[in-house]
All heavy atoms as a GROMACS GRO file, in nm:
protein
  613
    1MET      N    1   1.005   2.291   1.120
    1MET     CA    2   0.942   2.163   1.134
    1MET      C    3   1.048   2.060   1.180
    1MET      O    4   1.163   2.071   1.145
    1MET     CB    5   0.878   2.118   1.005
    1MET     CG    6   0.758   2.201   0.967
    1MET     SD    7   0.652   2.113   0.853
    1MET     CE    8   0.702   2.185   0.698
    2ASP      N    9   1.003   1.961   1.251
    2ASP     CA   10   1.093   1.866   1.307
    2ASP      C   11   1.116   1.746   1.213
    2ASP      O   12   1.048   1.728   1.113
    2ASP     CB   13   1.050   1.820   1.443
    2ASP     CG   14   0.910   1.759   1.443
    2ASP    OD1   15   0.842   1.766   1.341
    2ASP    OD2   16   0.870   1.704   1.547
    3LEU      N   17   1.213   1.668   1.248
    3LEU     CA   18   1.251   1.551   1.164
    3LEU      C   19   1.141   1.448   1.160
    3LEU      O   20   1.120   1.387   1.054
    3LEU     CB   21   1.380   1.490   1.221
    3LEU     CG   22   1.433   1.370   1.147
    3LEU    CD1   23   1.474   1.411   1.005
    3LEU    CD2   24   1.552   1.312   1.222
    4PHE      N   25   1.069   1.428   1.269
    4PHE     CA   26   0.963   1.326   1.271
    4PHE      C   27   0.854   1.359   1.171
    4PHE      O   28   0.801   1.270   1.105
    4PHE     CB   29   0.906   1.314   1.413
    4PHE     CG   30   0.806   1.206   1.428
    4PHE    CD1   31   0.844   1.074   1.411
    4PHE    CD2   32   0.675   1.232   1.460
    4PHE    CE1   33   0.751   0.972   1.423
    4PHE    CE2   34   0.581   1.131   1.474
    4PHE     CZ   35   0.621   1.000   1.456
    5LEU      N   36   0.820   1.489   1.155
    5LEU     CA   37   0.718   1.526   1.057
    5LEU      C   38   0.768   1.497   0.915
    5LEU      O   39   0.694   1.445   0.833
    5LEU     CB   40   0.683   1.675   1.070
    5LEU     CG   41   0.587   1.729   0.965
    5LEU    CD1   42   0.452   1.661   0.980
    5LEU    CD2   43   0.573   1.877   0.979
    6TRP      N   44   0.894   1.523   0.888
    6TRP     CA   45   0.950   1.496   0.754
    6TRP      C   46   0.955   1.347   0.727
    6TRP      O   47   0.931   1.302   0.612
    6TRP     CB   48   1.088   1.558   0.736
    6TRP     CG   49   1.077   1.707   0.721
    6TRP    CD1   50   1.116   1.801   0.810
    6TRP    CD2   51   1.019   1.777   0.612
    6TRP    NE1   52   1.086   1.927   0.762
    6TRP    CE2   53   1.027   1.915   0.641
    6TRP    CE3   54   0.958   1.738   0.493
    6TRP    CZ2   55   0.979   2.012   0.553
    6TRP    CZ3   56   0.912   1.837   0.405
    6TRP    CH2   57   0.922   1.972   0.438
    7ILE      N   58   0.984   1.266   0.826
    7ILE     CA   59   0.984   1.122   0.809
    7ILE      C   60   0.842   1.074   0.781
    7ILE      O   61   0.821   0.991   0.690
    7ILE     CB   62   1.041   1.051   0.933
    7ILE    CG1   63   1.193   1.078   0.946
    7ILE    CG2   64   1.016   0.902   0.930
    7ILE    CD1   65   1.253   1.034   1.076
    8THR      N   66   0.744   1.127   0.851
    8THR     CA   67   0.604   1.091   0.828
    8THR      C   68   0.559   1.130   0.688
    8THR      O   69   0.500   1.050   0.617
    8THR     CB   70   0.513   1.160   0.934
    8THR    OG1   71   0.557   1.120   1.064
    8THR    CG2   72   0.368   1.124   0.916
    9ILE      N   73   0.588   1.253   0.649
    9ILE     CA   74   0.549   1.299   0.514
    9ILE      C   75   0.620   1.217   0.407
    9ILE      O   76   0.556   1.177   0.309
    9ILE     CB   77   0.580   1.450   0.499
    9ILE    CG1   78   0.487   1.531   0.588
    9ILE    CG2   79   0.567   1.493   0.354
    9ILE    CD1   80   0.521   1.679   0.594
   10GLY      N   81   0.748   1.188   0.428
   10GLY     CA   82   0.824   1.107   0.330
   10GLY      C   83   0.764   0.964   0.320
   10GLY      O   84   0.752   0.911   0.209
   11PHE      N   85   0.730   0.905   0.432
   11PHE     CA   86   0.670   0.772   0.434
   11PHE      C   87   0.538   0.770   0.357
   11PHE      O   88   0.512   0.679   0.280
   11PHE     CB   89   0.649   0.727   0.579
   11PHE     CG   90   0.589   0.590   0.593
   11PHE    CD1   91   0.667   0.477   0.576
   11PHE    CD2   92   0.455   0.574   0.620
   11PHE    CE1   93   0.612   0.351   0.588
   11PHE    CE2   94   0.398   0.450   0.632
   11PHE     CZ   95   0.478   0.338   0.616
   12ILE      N   96   0.459   0.871   0.378
   12ILE     CA   97   0.327   0.880   0.312
   12ILE      C   98   0.344   0.899   0.163
   12ILE      O   99   0.279   0.829   0.081
   12ILE     CB  100   0.239   0.990   0.374
   12ILE    CG1  101   0.201   0.949   0.518
   12ILE    CG2  102   0.115   1.016   0.292
   12ILE    CD1  103   0.138   1.062   0.596
   13ILE      N  104   0.430   0.991   0.123
   13ILE     CA  105   0.448   1.018  -0.020
   13ILE      C  106   0.511   0.900  -0.094
   13ILE      O  107   0.464   0.862  -0.202
   13ILE     CB  108   0.529   1.149  -0.038
   13ILE    CG1  109   0.448   1.268   0.005
   13ILE    CG2  110   0.575   1.164  -0.185
   13ILE    CD1  111   0.524   1.398   0.008
   14ILE      N  112   0.616   0.843  -0.036
   14ILE     CA  113   0.683   0.730  -0.102
   14ILE      C  114   0.586   0.610  -0.112
   14ILE      O  115   0.577   0.545  -0.214
   14ILE     CB  116   0.813   0.692  -0.030
   14ILE    CG1  117   0.915   0.802  -0.051
   14ILE    CG2  118   0.865   0.559  -0.076
   14ILE    CD1  119   1.039   0.788   0.036
   15GLY      N  120   0.512   0.586  -0.003
   15GLY     CA  121   0.414   0.478  -0.005
   15GLY      C  122   0.304   0.500  -0.110
   15GLY      O  123   0.265   0.408  -0.180
   16PHE      N  124   0.258   0.624  -0.122
   16PHE     CA  125   0.156   0.653  -0.220
   16PHE      C  126   0.208   0.633  -0.362
   16PHE      O  127   0.136   0.577  -0.447
   16PHE     CB  128   0.106   0.797  -0.201
   16PHE     CG  129  -0.008   0.832  -0.293
   16PHE    CD1  130  -0.135   0.788  -0.266
   16PHE    CD2  131   0.013   0.912  -0.405
   16PHE    CE1  132  -0.241   0.821  -0.348
   16PHE    CE2  133  -0.094   0.944  -0.488
   16PHE     CZ  134  -0.220   0.900  -0.460
   17VAL      N  135   0.330   0.675  -0.388
   17VAL     CA  136   0.390   0.655  -0.521
   17VAL      C  137   0.404   0.506  -0.552
   17VAL      O  138   0.372   0.462  -0.664
   17VAL     CB  139   0.526   0.730  -0.530
   17VAL    CG1  140   0.603   0.688  -0.653
   17VAL    CG2  141   0.503   0.878  -0.527
   18VAL      N  142   0.449   0.429  -0.456
   18VAL     CA  143   0.465   0.285  -0.478
   18VAL      C  144   0.331   0.217  -0.502
   18VAL      O  145   0.316   0.135  -0.594
   18VAL     CB  146   0.538   0.219  -0.358
   18VAL    CG1  147   0.535   0.070  -0.365
   18VAL    CG2  148   0.683   0.269  -0.352
   19VAL      N  149   0.230   0.249  -0.422
   19VAL     CA  150   0.099   0.186  -0.436
   19VAL      C  151   0.037   0.223  -0.572
   19VAL      O  152  -0.015   0.137  -0.642
   19VAL     CB  153   0.007   0.227  -0.320
   19VAL    CG1  154  -0.139   0.189  -0.348
   19VAL    CG2  155   0.049   0.159  -0.192
   20THR      N  156   0.044   0.348  -0.610
   20THR     CA  157  -0.015   0.388  -0.738
   20THR      C  158   0.064   0.334  -0.858
   20THR      O  159   0.004   0.304  -0.962
   20THR     CB  160  -0.028   0.541  -0.749
   20THR    OG1  161   0.099   0.601  -0.727
   20THR    CG2  162  -0.128   0.592  -0.652
   21SER      N  163   0.194   0.319  -0.845
   21SER     CA  164   0.270   0.262  -0.955
   21SER      C  165   0.247   0.115  -0.974
   21SER      O  166   0.253   0.064  -1.086
   21SER     CB  167   0.422   0.290  -0.936
   21SER     OG  168   0.470   0.215  -0.827
   22MET      N  169   0.212   0.045  -0.868
   22MET     CA  170   0.184  -0.099  -0.877
   22MET      C  171   0.038  -0.127  -0.914
   22MET      O  172   0.003  -0.239  -0.949
   22MET     CB  173   0.215  -0.167  -0.744
   22MET     CG  174   0.362  -0.168  -0.710
   22MET     SD  175   0.393  -0.247  -0.552
   22MET     CE  176   0.348  -0.416  -0.589
   23LYS      N  177  -0.047  -0.026  -0.911
   23LYS     CA  178  -0.190  -0.044  -0.935
   23LYS      C  179  -0.217  -0.100  -1.076
   23LYS      O  180  -0.298  -0.193  -1.090
   23LYS     CB  181  -0.264   0.088  -0.918
   23LYS     CG  182  -0.412   0.078  -0.938
   23LYS     CD  183  -0.474   0.217  -0.922
   23LYS     CE  184  -0.619   0.215  -0.951
   23LYS     NZ  185  -0.650   0.216  -1.091
   24LYS      N  186  -0.152  -0.051  -1.173
   24LYS     CA  187  -0.176  -0.097  -1.313
   24LYS      C  188  -0.139  -0.243  -1.330
   24LYS      O  189  -0.211  -0.320  -1.393
   24LYS     CB  190  -0.096  -0.009  -1.411
   24LYS     CG  191  -0.138  -0.023  -1.552
   24LYS     CD  192  -0.276   0.032  -1.571
   24LYS     CE  193  -0.304   0.059  -1.718
   24LYS     NZ  194  -0.438   0.098  -1.741
   25GLY      N  195  -0.028  -0.285  -1.269
   25GLY     CA  196   0.012  -0.425  -1.276
   25GLY      C  197  -0.090  -0.516  -1.207
   25GLY      O  198  -0.116  -0.629  -1.254
   26MET      N  199  -0.145  -0.470  -1.095
   26MET     CA  200  -0.243  -0.549  -1.025
   26MET      C  201  -0.373  -0.560  -1.106
   26MET      O  202  -0.440  -0.663  -1.104
   26MET     CB  203  -0.273  -0.491  -0.887
   26MET     CG  204  -0.158  -0.499  -0.792
   26MET     SD  205  -0.106  -0.668  -0.763
   26MET     CE  206   0.068  -0.651  -0.774
   27GLU      N  207  -0.407  -0.453  -1.176
   27GLU     CA  208  -0.526  -0.460  -1.261
   27GLU      C  209  -0.511  -0.560  -1.374
   27GLU      O  210  -0.604  -0.634  -1.407
   27GLU     CB  211  -0.559  -0.322  -1.319
   27GLU     CG  212  -0.611  -0.224  -1.218
   27GLU     CD  213  -0.627  -0.084  -1.275
   27GLU    OE1  214  -0.574  -0.056  -1.386
   27GLU    OE2  215  -0.691  -0.001  -1.205
   28SER      N  216  -0.392  -0.568  -1.433
   28SER     CA  217  -0.368  -0.664  -1.542
   28SER      C  218  -0.364  -0.807  -1.488
   28SER      O  219  -0.413  -0.900  -1.553
   28SER     CB  220  -0.237  -0.633  -1.616
   28SER     OG  221  -0.126  -0.649  -1.530
   29LYS      N  222  -0.311  -0.825  -1.366
   29LYS     CA  223  -0.316  -0.959  -1.304
   29LYS      C  224  -0.459  -1.001  -1.275
   29LYS      O  225  -0.497  -1.117  -1.295
   29LYS     CB  226  -0.236  -0.959  -1.174
   29LYS     CG  227  -0.085  -0.957  -1.198
   29LYS     CD  228  -0.010  -0.964  -1.066
   29LYS     CE  229   0.137  -0.956  -1.091
   29LYS     NZ  230   0.214  -0.965  -0.967
   30LEU      N  231  -0.541  -0.907  -1.232
   30LEU     CA  232  -0.682  -0.939  -1.204
   30LEU      C  233  -0.755  -0.974  -1.333
   30LEU      O  234  -0.837  -1.066  -1.334
   30LEU     CB  235  -0.750  -0.820  -1.135
   30LEU     CG  236  -0.896  -0.842  -1.096
   30LEU    CD1  237  -0.906  -0.955  -0.995
   30LEU    CD2  238  -0.951  -0.712  -1.037
   31ALA      N  239  -0.726  -0.906  -1.441
   31ALA     CA  240  -0.786  -0.937  -1.570
   31ALA      C  241  -0.746  -1.075  -1.615
   31ALA      O  242  -0.827  -1.151  -1.670
   31ALA     CB  243  -0.747  -0.834  -1.675
   32PHE      N  244  -0.618  -1.111  -1.592
   32PHE     CA  245  -0.572  -1.245  -1.627
   32PHE      C  246  -0.644  -1.353  -1.546
   32PHE      O  247  -0.686  -1.457  -1.598
   32PHE     CB  248  -0.422  -1.257  -1.606
   32PHE     CG  249  -0.366  -1.393  -1.638
   32PHE    CD1  250  -0.339  -1.432  -1.767
   32PHE    CD2  251  -0.343  -1.483  -1.536
   32PHE    CE1  252  -0.290  -1.558  -1.794
   32PHE    CE2  253  -0.294  -1.610  -1.562
   32PHE     CZ  254  -0.265  -1.647  -1.691
   33ILE      N  255  -0.663  -1.327  -1.418
   33ILE     CA  256  -0.729  -1.423  -1.330
   33ILE      C  257  -0.874  -1.443  -1.374
   33ILE      O  258  -0.924  -1.555  -1.378
   33ILE     CB  259  -0.723  -1.376  -1.182
   33ILE    CG1  260  -0.579  -1.388  -1.134
   33ILE    CG2  261  -0.814  -1.458  -1.094
   33ILE    CD1  262  -0.558  -1.321  -1.000
   34THR      N  263  -0.945  -1.334  -1.404
   34THR     CA  264  -1.085  -1.348  -1.444
   34THR      C  265  -1.098  -1.420  -1.579
   34THR      O  266  -1.200  -1.483  -1.605
   34THR     CB  267  -1.157  -1.212  -1.446
   34THR    OG1  268  -1.084  -1.124  -1.530
   34THR    CG2  269  -1.166  -1.155  -1.307
   35ALA      N  270  -0.998  -1.409  -1.664
   35ALA     CA  271  -1.003  -1.473  -1.796
   35ALA      C  272  -0.977  -1.623  -1.783
   35ALA      O  273  -1.037  -1.703  -1.856
   35ALA     CB  274  -0.902  -1.408  -1.891
   36SER      N  275  -0.886  -1.662  -1.696
   36SER     CA  276  -0.853  -1.805  -1.683
   36SER      C  277  -0.859  -1.844  -1.534
   36SER      O  278  -0.763  -1.830  -1.461
   36SER     CB  279  -0.715  -1.833  -1.739
   36SER     OG  280  -0.618  -1.757  -1.673
   37MET      N  281  -0.971  -1.897  -1.493
   37MET     CA  282  -0.994  -1.926  -1.353
   37MET      C  283  -0.922  -2.051  -1.305
   37MET      O  284  -0.883  -2.062  -1.191
   37MET     CB  285  -1.143  -1.941  -1.324
   37MET     CG  286  -1.220  -1.812  -1.345
   37MET     SD  287  -1.176  -1.688  -1.227
   37MET     CE  288  -1.293  -1.723  -1.102
   38GLU      N  289  -0.901  -2.151  -1.389
   38GLU     CA  290  -0.852  -2.282  -1.347
   38GLU      C  291  -0.702  -2.295  -1.361
   38GLU      O  292  -0.648  -2.404  -1.346
   38GLU     CB  293  -0.922  -2.392  -1.423
   38GLU     CG  294  -1.072  -2.392  -1.402
   38GLU     CD  295  -1.114  -2.422  -1.259
   38GLU    OE1  296  -1.042  -2.499  -1.190
   38GLU    OE2  297  -1.212  -2.364  -1.214
   39ASP      N  298  -0.630  -2.195  -1.397
   39ASP     CA  299  -0.489  -2.200  -1.421
   39ASP      C  300  -0.409  -2.194  -1.289
   39ASP      O  301  -0.447  -2.128  -1.195
   39ASP     CB  302  -0.445  -2.086  -1.514
   39ASP     CG  303  -0.311  -2.104  -1.575
   39ASP    OD1  304  -0.248  -2.210  -1.551
   39ASP    OD2  305  -0.265  -2.012  -1.645
   40GLU      N  306  -0.295  -2.262  -1.287
   40GLU     CA  307  -0.207  -2.259  -1.168
   40GLU      C  308  -0.145  -2.119  -1.153
   40GLU      O  309  -0.124  -2.073  -1.041
   40GLU     CB  310  -0.097  -2.365  -1.182
   40GLU     CG  311   0.003  -2.368  -1.069
   40GLU     CD  312  -0.057  -2.413  -0.936
   40GLU    OE1  313  -0.150  -2.495  -0.939
   40GLU    OE2  314  -0.010  -2.365  -0.831
   41GLU      N  315  -0.116  -2.057  -1.266
   41GLU     CA  316  -0.054  -1.924  -1.260
   41GLU      C  317  -0.151  -1.820  -1.202
   41GLU      O  318  -0.110  -1.725  -1.139
   41GLU     CB  319  -0.013  -1.882  -1.400
   41GLU     CG  320   0.071  -1.756  -1.404
   41GLU     CD  321   0.115  -1.719  -1.546
   41GLU    OE1  322   0.091  -1.800  -1.637
   41GLU    OE2  323   0.172  -1.610  -1.561
   42SER      N  324  -0.280  -1.843  -1.221
   42SER     CA  325  -0.378  -1.748  -1.167
   42SER      C  326  -0.381  -1.752  -1.014
   42SER      O  327  -0.407  -1.651  -0.949
   42SER     CB  328  -0.518  -1.773  -1.224
   42SER     OG  329  -0.564  -1.899  -1.184
   43SER      N  330  -0.350  -1.868  -0.959
   43SER     CA  331  -0.341  -1.880  -0.812
   43SER      C  332  -0.226  -1.797  -0.758
   43SER      O  333  -0.238  -1.730  -0.655
   43SER     CB  334  -0.325  -2.026  -0.774
   43SER     OG  335  -0.299  -2.035  -0.636
   44THR      N  336  -0.113  -1.800  -0.826
   44THR     CA  337   0.002  -1.722  -0.786
   44THR      C  338  -0.025  -1.572  -0.801
   44THR      O  339   0.010  -1.492  -0.712
   44THR     CB  340   0.124  -1.758  -0.874
   44THR    OG1  341   0.139  -1.898  -0.874
   44THR    CG2  342   0.250  -1.696  -0.822
   45LYS      N  343  -0.092  -1.536  -0.908
   45LYS     CA  344  -0.127  -1.394  -0.927
   45LYS      C  345  -0.228  -1.347  -0.824
   45LYS      O  346  -0.223  -1.233  -0.780
   45LYS     CB  347  -0.179  -1.373  -1.068
   45LYS     CG  348  -0.069  -1.384  -1.176
   45LYS     CD  349  -0.122  -1.356  -1.314
   45LYS     CE  350  -0.019  -1.385  -1.416
   45LYS     NZ  351   0.054  -1.274  -1.461
   46ALA      N  352  -0.322  -1.435  -0.788
   46ALA     CA  353  -0.420  -1.400  -0.684
   46ALA      C  354  -0.351  -1.375  -0.552
   46ALA      O  355  -0.387  -1.280  -0.480
   46ALA     CB  356  -0.525  -1.510  -0.670
   47LYS      N  357  -0.253  -1.458  -0.518
   47LYS     CA  358  -0.180  -1.436  -0.394
   47LYS      C  359  -0.105  -1.304  -0.393
   47LYS      O  360  -0.097  -1.232  -0.293
   47LYS     CB  361  -0.083  -1.553  -0.368
   47LYS     CG  362  -0.150  -1.679  -0.329
   47LYS     CD  363  -0.053  -1.791  -0.309
   47LYS     CE  364  -0.123  -1.921  -0.278
   47LYS     NZ  365  -0.031  -2.034  -0.266
   48SER      N  366  -0.046  -1.266  -0.509
   48SER     CA  367   0.024  -1.139  -0.515
   48SER      C  368  -0.071  -1.022  -0.501
   48SER      O  369  -0.037  -0.920  -0.442
   48SER     CB  370   0.105  -1.130  -0.646
   48SER     OG  371   0.020  -1.120  -0.757
   49ILE      N  372  -0.194  -1.036  -0.556
   49ILE     CA  373  -0.293  -0.929  -0.542
   49ILE      C  374  -0.335  -0.917  -0.395
   49ILE      O  375  -0.349  -0.806  -0.342
   49ILE     CB  376  -0.414  -0.954  -0.632
   49ILE    CG1  377  -0.376  -0.937  -0.778
   49ILE    CG2  378  -0.529  -0.864  -0.596
   49ILE    CD1  379  -0.485  -0.974  -0.877
   50ILE      N  380  -0.354  -1.031  -0.330
   50ILE     CA  381  -0.392  -1.030  -0.189
   50ILE      C  382  -0.285  -0.965  -0.104
   50ILE      O  383  -0.313  -0.880  -0.017
   50ILE     CB  384  -0.424  -1.171  -0.139
   50ILE    CG1  385  -0.554  -1.220  -0.204
   50ILE    CG2  386  -0.438  -1.175   0.012
   50ILE    CD1  387  -0.582  -1.367  -0.186
   51TRP      N  388  -0.158  -0.997  -0.131
   51TRP     CA  389  -0.047  -0.937  -0.055
   51TRP      C  390  -0.036  -0.786  -0.086
   51TRP      O  391   0.001  -0.708   0.002
   51TRP     CB  392   0.083  -1.007  -0.082
   51TRP     CG  393   0.096  -1.132   0.000
   51TRP    CD1  394   0.095  -1.260  -0.043
   51TRP    CD2  395   0.109  -1.136   0.144
   51TRP    NE1  396   0.107  -1.344   0.063
   51TRP    CE2  397   0.116  -1.272   0.180
   51TRP    CE3  398   0.119  -1.042   0.244
   51TRP    CZ2  399   0.128  -1.314   0.310
   51TRP    CZ3  400   0.130  -1.083   0.375
   51TRP    CH2  401   0.137  -1.215   0.407
   52TRP      N  402  -0.068  -0.745  -0.207
   52TRP     CA  403  -0.067  -0.602  -0.240
   52TRP      C  404  -0.171  -0.530  -0.162
   52TRP      O  405  -0.148  -0.420  -0.109
   52TRP     CB  406  -0.087  -0.582  -0.392
   52TRP     CG  407  -0.083  -0.441  -0.435
   52TRP    CD1  408   0.025  -0.363  -0.448
   52TRP    CD2  409  -0.197  -0.360  -0.469
   52TRP    NE1  410  -0.013  -0.236  -0.489
   52TRP    CE2  411  -0.149  -0.233  -0.504
   52TRP    CE3  412  -0.333  -0.383  -0.477
   52TRP    CZ2  413  -0.232  -0.128  -0.544
   52TRP    CZ3  414  -0.416  -0.280  -0.516
   52TRP    CH2  415  -0.366  -0.155  -0.550
   53ILE      N  416  -0.290  -0.586  -0.150
   53ILE     CA  417  -0.400  -0.525  -0.074
   53ILE      C  418  -0.361  -0.519   0.076
   53ILE      O  419  -0.385  -0.416   0.142
   53ILE     CB  420  -0.531  -0.603  -0.094
   53ILE    CG1  421  -0.581  -0.588  -0.236
   53ILE    CG2  422  -0.638  -0.559   0.007
   53ILE    CD1  423  -0.694  -0.679  -0.273
   54VAL      N  424  -0.304  -0.626   0.127
   54VAL     CA  425  -0.263  -0.629   0.269
   54VAL      C  426  -0.156  -0.524   0.294
   54VAL      O  427  -0.161  -0.450   0.394
   54VAL     CB  428  -0.213  -0.771   0.309
   54VAL    CG1  429  -0.144  -0.771   0.443
   54VAL    CG2  430  -0.328  -0.870   0.308
   55SER      N  431  -0.058  -0.514   0.205
   55SER     CA  432   0.051  -0.418   0.228
   55SER      C  433   0.001  -0.274   0.212
   55SER      O  434   0.045  -0.185   0.286
   55SER     CB  435   0.167  -0.445   0.134
   55SER     OG  436   0.128  -0.430   0.000
   56ALA      N  437  -0.091  -0.250   0.118
   56ALA     CA  438  -0.147  -0.115   0.103
   56ALA      C  439  -0.228  -0.077   0.227
   56ALA      O  440  -0.224   0.039   0.271
   56ALA     CB  441  -0.232  -0.108  -0.023
   57THR      N  442  -0.301  -0.173   0.282
   57THR     CA  443  -0.377  -0.148   0.403
   57THR      C  444  -0.285  -0.119   0.522
   57THR      O  445  -0.311  -0.024   0.600
   57THR     CB  446  -0.470  -0.266   0.434
   57THR    OG1  447  -0.554  -0.291   0.322
   57THR    CG2  448  -0.552  -0.242   0.556
   58ALA      N  449  -0.179  -0.197   0.533
   58ALA     CA  450  -0.081  -0.175   0.641
   58ALA      C  451  -0.014  -0.040   0.627
   58ALA      O  452   0.005   0.032   0.726
   58ALA     CB  453   0.024  -0.286   0.640
   59TRP      N  454   0.018   0.000   0.503
   59TRP     CA  455   0.077   0.131   0.479
   59TRP      C  456  -0.018   0.242   0.524
   59TRP      O  457   0.023   0.337   0.588
   59TRP     CB  458   0.114   0.148   0.330
   59TRP     CG  459   0.140   0.288   0.292
   59TRP    CD1  460   0.250   0.361   0.321
   59TRP    CD2  461   0.051   0.374   0.220
   59TRP    NE1  462   0.236   0.488   0.270
   59TRP    CE2  463   0.115   0.499   0.208
   59TRP    CE3  464  -0.078   0.358   0.169
   59TRP    CZ2  465   0.054   0.606   0.145
   59TRP    CZ3  466  -0.136   0.464   0.104
   59TRP    CH2  467  -0.072   0.588   0.091
   60GLY      N  468  -0.146   0.226   0.490
   60GLY     CA  469  -0.245   0.328   0.532
   60GLY      C  470  -0.260   0.338   0.680
   60GLY      O  471  -0.267   0.448   0.735
   61ILE      N  472  -0.262   0.223   0.748
   61ILE     CA  473  -0.277   0.224   0.893
   61ILE      C  474  -0.153   0.284   0.960
   61ILE      O  475  -0.167   0.369   1.051
   61ILE     CB  476  -0.302   0.080   0.944
   61ILE    CG1  477  -0.440   0.034   0.902
   61ILE    CG2  478  -0.287   0.072   1.098
   61ILE    CD1  479  -0.468  -0.113   0.926
   62VAL      N  480  -0.036   0.248   0.913
   62VAL     CA  481   0.088   0.306   0.969
   62VAL      C  482   0.092   0.454   0.943
   62VAL      O  483   0.133   0.534   1.031
   62VAL     CB  484   0.214   0.231   0.916
   62VAL    CG1  485   0.340   0.307   0.950
   62VAL    CG2  486   0.216   0.091   0.965
   63SER      N  487   0.049   0.498   0.827
   63SER     CA  488   0.047   0.642   0.796
   63SER      C  489  -0.044   0.718   0.893
   63SER      O  490  -0.009   0.825   0.943
   63SER     CB  491   0.001   0.664   0.652
   63SER     OG  492   0.090   0.610   0.559
   64MET      N  493  -0.162   0.662   0.918
   64MET     CA  494  -0.255   0.726   1.012
   64MET      C  495  -0.197   0.728   1.152
   64MET      O  496  -0.209   0.831   1.222
   64MET     CB  497  -0.391   0.655   1.011
   64MET     CG  498  -0.469   0.679   0.884
   64MET     SD  499  -0.633   0.608   0.892
   64MET     CE  500  -0.601   0.437   0.851
   65ILE      N  501  -0.133   0.622   1.194
   65ILE     CA  502  -0.073   0.617   1.327
   65ILE      C  503   0.039   0.724   1.337
   65ILE      O  504   0.050   0.793   1.440
   65ILE     CB  505  -0.018   0.477   1.359
   65ILE    CG1  506  -0.135   0.381   1.380
   65ILE    CG2  507   0.074   0.478   1.480
   65ILE    CD1  508  -0.096   0.236   1.389
   66LEU      N  509   0.119   0.734   1.233
   66LEU     CA  510   0.227   0.835   1.236
   66LEU      C  511   0.173   0.976   1.244
   66LEU      O  512   0.227   1.061   1.316
   66LEU     CB  513   0.317   0.820   1.113
   66LEU     CG  514   0.414   0.702   1.112
   66LEU    CD1  515   0.481   0.689   0.974
   66LEU    CD2  516   0.515   0.714   1.224
   67ILE      N  517   0.065   1.007   1.173
   67ILE     CA  518   0.007   1.140   1.175
   67ILE      C  519  -0.050   1.168   1.314
   67ILE      O  520  -0.026   1.276   1.371
   67ILE     CB  521  -0.102   1.153   1.067
   67ILE    CG1  522  -0.036   1.154   0.928
   67ILE    CG2  523  -0.184   1.278   1.086
   67ILE    CD1  524  -0.136   1.144   0.815
   68VAL      N  525  -0.124   1.074   1.368
   68VAL     CA  526  -0.180   1.092   1.503
   68VAL      C  527  -0.070   1.108   1.608
   68VAL      O  528  -0.077   1.193   1.697
   68VAL     CB  529  -0.276   0.976   1.540
   68VAL    CG1  530  -0.318   0.979   1.686
   68VAL    CG2  531  -0.398   0.979   1.451
   69TRP      N  532   0.034   1.028   1.594
   69TRP     CA  533   0.147   1.036   1.688
   69TRP      C  534   0.217   1.169   1.679
   69TRP      O  535   0.253   1.230   1.778
   69TRP     CB  536   0.244   0.920   1.657
   69TRP     CG  537   0.350   0.896   1.759
   69TRP    CD1  538   0.360   0.949   1.883
   69TRP    CD2  539   0.463   0.811   1.745
   69TRP    NE1  540   0.473   0.902   1.947
   69TRP    CE2  541   0.538   0.817   1.861
   69TRP    CE3  542   0.509   0.730   1.641
   69TRP    CZ2  543   0.655   0.744   1.880
   69TRP    CZ3  544   0.625   0.657   1.659
   69TRP    CH2  545   0.697   0.666   1.778
   70TRP      N  546   0.232   1.224   1.555
   70TRP     CA  547   0.298   1.353   1.541
   70TRP      C  548   0.211   1.460   1.603
   70TRP      O  549   0.263   1.547   1.672
   70TRP     CB  550   0.322   1.387   1.392
   70TRP     CG  551   0.391   1.518   1.378
   70TRP    CD1  552   0.524   1.540   1.393
   70TRP    CD2  553   0.328   1.642   1.354
   70TRP    NE1  554   0.548   1.674   1.376
   70TRP    CE2  555   0.433   1.739   1.354
   70TRP    CE3  556   0.199   1.686   1.331
   70TRP    CZ2  557   0.407   1.873   1.330
   70TRP    CZ3  558   0.174   1.818   1.310
   70TRP    CH2  559   0.276   1.911   1.308
   71PHE      N  560   0.079   1.460   1.580
   71PHE     CA  561  -0.010   1.557   1.640
   71PHE      C  562  -0.008   1.548   1.793
   71PHE      O  563  -0.010   1.649   1.860
   71PHE     CB  564  -0.153   1.544   1.588
   71PHE     CG  565  -0.178   1.619   1.462
   71PHE    CD1  566  -0.188   1.552   1.340
   71PHE    CD2  567  -0.190   1.758   1.462
   71PHE    CE1  568  -0.213   1.620   1.224
   71PHE    CE2  569  -0.215   1.829   1.346
   71PHE     CZ  570  -0.226   1.760   1.225
   72HIS      N  571  -0.003   1.425   1.842
   72HIS     CA  572   0.001   1.404   1.985
   72HIS      C  573   0.131   1.462   2.044
   72HIS      O  574   0.127   1.530   2.151
   72HIS     CB  575  -0.011   1.258   2.021
   72HIS     CG  576  -0.002   1.226   2.166
   72HIS    ND1  577  -0.099   1.259   2.256
   72HIS    CD2  578   0.100   1.170   2.238
   72HIS    CE1  579  -0.064   1.225   2.374
   72HIS    NE2  580   0.058   1.169   2.370
   73ASN      N  581   0.242   1.442   1.980
   73ASN     CA  582   0.368   1.495   2.029
   73ASN      C  583   0.383   1.644   2.009
   73ASN      O  584   0.446   1.714   2.090
   73ASN     CB  585   0.486   1.423   1.962
   73ASN     CG  586   0.506   1.282   2.010
   73ASN    OD1  587   0.458   1.246   2.117
   73ASN    ND2  588   0.567   1.200   1.928
   74HIS      N  589   0.323   1.696   1.903
   74HIS     CA  590   0.341   1.837   1.872
   74HIS      C  591   0.245   1.925   1.948
   74HIS      O  592   0.283   2.033   1.993
   74HIS     CB  593   0.325   1.858   1.719
   74HIS     CG  594   0.367   1.990   1.672
   74HIS    ND1  595   0.278   2.094   1.658
   74HIS    CD2  596   0.488   2.040   1.638
   74HIS    CE1  597   0.343   2.203   1.616
   74HIS    NE2  598   0.471   2.172   1.605
   75PHE      N  599   0.122   1.883   1.964
   75PHE     CA  600   0.022   1.966   2.028
   75PHE      C  601  -0.017   1.917   2.168
   75PHE      O  602  -0.094   1.980   2.236
   75PHE     CB  603  -0.107   1.972   1.943
   75PHE     CG  604  -0.084   2.042   1.812
   75PHE    CD1  605  -0.093   1.973   1.693
   75PHE    CD2  606  -0.054   2.178   1.808
   75PHE    CE1  607  -0.073   2.037   1.572
   75PHE    CE2  608  -0.033   2.240   1.689
   75PHE     CZ  609  -0.042   2.172   1.570
   76GLY      N  610   0.034   1.801   2.207
   76GLY     CA  611  -0.004   1.743   2.334
   76GLY      C  612   0.073   1.789   2.451
   76GLY      O  613   0.156   1.866   2.467
   0.00000   0.00000   0.00000
């Protein structure tokens, strides 16, 4: 197997570990936000949850692009 495949697999695995390890913290932030809606701290926590969702989505899109790119280079 080539280096590009290992980089792709490593990116996917490391990203999955990071996203799943941060999931519990995001759930507790969401519980805090729903408990106290008018707090200034809840606004900061909401922004961190939004950025977590954006970064997880970007990670997923980049992972799919890397897989398609590898298949295109390997079988194309």
